[in-house]
C-alpha positions in Angstrom: 0.0 -0.1 -0.2 1.3 3.3 -1.0 1.6 6.4 1.8 0.4 9.6 0.8 3.8 11.2 -0.2 4.2 8.5 -2.7 1.1 8.7 -4.4 1.7 12.8 -4.8 5.0 11.6 -6.3 3.9 9.2 -8.7 0.3 11.1 -9.6 0.9 14.7 -8.2 -1.3 16.5 -6.0 -5.2 15.8 -5.5 -7.4 18.2 -7.6 -11.1 18.4 -7.1 -13.2 17.5 -10.0 -16.9 18.4 -11.1 -19.2 16.3 -13.6 -18.4 19.1 -16.2 -14.6 17.7 -16.2 -16.0 14.1 -16.4 -18.1 15.6 -19.2 -15.1 16.6 -21.0 -13.0 13.4 -20.1 -15.8 11.0 -21.6 -16.1 13.3 -24.6 -16.3 10.9 -27.8 -16.5 7.8 -25.6 -19.2 5.7 -27.4 -20.4 3.5 -23.9 -22.7 4.8 -21.2 -21.2 6.3 -18.3 -23.3 8.7 -15.5 -22.1 10.5 -12.4 -22.6 8.6 -9.0 -21.8 9.3 -5.6 -22.4 12.6 -3.9 -22.8 14.8 -7.0 -25.9 12.3 -7.9 -27.1 12.2 -4.3 -27.1 16.1 -4.7 -28.9 16.3 -8.1 -31.5 13.8 -6.5 -31.9 15.7 -3.4 -31.4 19.0 -4.6 -29.4 19.6 -1.0 -26.1 21.2 -1.8 -23.1 19.7 -0.4 -19.3 20.1 -0.3 -17.4 18.1 -3.1 -13.9 17.0 -3.3 -14.3 14.2 -6.0 -16.5 13.4 -8.7 -17.6 9.5 -9.3 -18.2 8.5 -13.4 -19.3 5.2 -13.4 -19.8 2.8 -16.3 -21.0 -0.9 -16.7 -18.5 -3.2 -15.7 -18.4 -5.0 -18.9 -17.2 -1.8 -20.6 -14.0 -1.4 -18.7 -11.9 -2.4 -21.6 -13.5 0.4 -23.7 -12.9 2.7 -20.8 -9.4 1.8 -20.4 -8.8 2.1 -24.4 -10.3 5.6 -24.4 -8.3 7.1 -21.5 -5.0 5.3 -22.4 -2.3 8.0 -22.2 -4.4 10.4 -20.6 -5.2 8.8 -16.8 -4.7 5.7 -14.9 -7.7 3.5 -14.8 -8.8 1.8 -11.2 -11.5 -0.2 -10.6 -13.3 -1.3 -7.3 -13.9 -4.8 -6.9 
């Protein structure tokens, strides 16, 4: 397991992202995707909250297509 300093050394500092950032990232991606997590809860409840990240999601069966879409731009991690 990597500690915080090692993660920052490898990937750079944490940058908060928004659903608009995700939309730019998914431009030209042909598979389905959606926003989950806190942003989705806020949209559903209309209760504002602080966000430190965004949780774009795809069907598990589309992981290979997303990986191909993001090659050279981001490291893709998936929850098991």
